[in-house]
N, C-alpha and C positions, 0 to 999 in steps of 0.2 A: 234140152238146151237151156231153158230158163233155170233149171236147178244148177247147172254148171256155172251160169252167170252169177247166180246168188252166192254160190260158194266162193267164186273168185272175188266178188265184192267184199264178202266177209273177211277173206284172207287179206285183202288189200287194206281194209280198215284196221284189222288186227296188227298188221306189220307197221302201219303208220303209228298206231298207239304205242307199240313196243319201241319204236325208234324215238318217239317223243319222250318216253320214260327212261331211256338209257342214261347212263352217267349217274347223277345224283350221289347217293351215299358212296357208291363204289369209287367214284373219282376223287373223293376226299381222303379215303383211307391211305395211310402212309405217313412218312416223315417228311417234314417241310422245313427248309432253311430260309431265314429272313433274307430278302433281297433289299427291301427298303421299307421303312415304316414310320408311322406316327406313334401313338400310344393308345391303342385300343384297349378297352377294359377286358380283362382276363388274359389276353395275349401279350400285352405290354411291350409290343415290338420284340418279343422273345426271339433269341437266336434260332431256336428250333421248337417246333410243335409236332405232335404226332396224333393222328386220328386212327383209332382202332375200330375194327368191324363190330365189336361188342358195344359200341357207343361211348367208349372212354376216350377222352382227349387229355393229353399231358402237355403243359407248357413247361419247358425244361429250365428256364432261367430261375424261376421261383419255385419250381417243382409243384406247381398247382395242377391238381387233377380235377377234371369235371366230366360231365356227361353231355353228349351232343346228339342232335338229331336234326334232320332236315324237316322243316315244317311246311315248306312250299317251295316251288321252283325258285332257286336263287336266294333262299332264306334259311338261315341256320340258327338254331337255338342252342345255347350252352348253359347248363346248370352248374354253377360253381359249387365248390365244397361247402360253402356256407349257406347254400340254398338259393342264392341270388340267380335270377334268370337274366341272361344277356342275349340279345338278338343281333344278328349280323346279316348283311347282304353279302353274298359270296359269288364268285365266278371262278371257273377253272378254264384256262386257255392253254391246252397242251400240258406242260409241266409247271405252269404258273398259277398260283392261288392268290386271289385278292379277297381280303376280308375288310368290310367297312362296318363300323359300329354305328349305334344310334346317334352319336354326336358327329358323324361324318369323318371320323378318323379312320385311316386306311393303313393296313399292313399288307405287304406283297411278299409271297414266299415262292421259292423254287422247290420242286419235289426232289428229294435226294434218295428216296427208296420207297 
C-alpha cells in the first residue's frame, strides 16, 4: 500500500510540474497582428510579427529578423540582426500577446495563425 501511495504522489507532483511548464515557447509560435502599440524596440509597433519554432522572429514592417528565446516565465529575449539583445516581459491571454520592453513601452497583438 505504501508503494502505491508513493507512486501516486510522484505522479501528482509530475503532473503539477508539467502543467506549470505548459505554454511558454509553444504559445508564442505563430503570426501576430498589431492590435495597439507604443514603439517597443525591435517590434516598432509592427503591423505583423511572426515567431517560428526554430527561434527566428520576423518583424514585417522593416523586415527585421532576429532570434528569440524564453529566458524565464514571462520573460523574452530577442537578439537583433546587429547583435543587440533586447528583453521583454510578455504574456499570452488566449489569442492576445502583450510585449513590454525595458522602457515600459507596450505592444499588443492578436494571433492570426
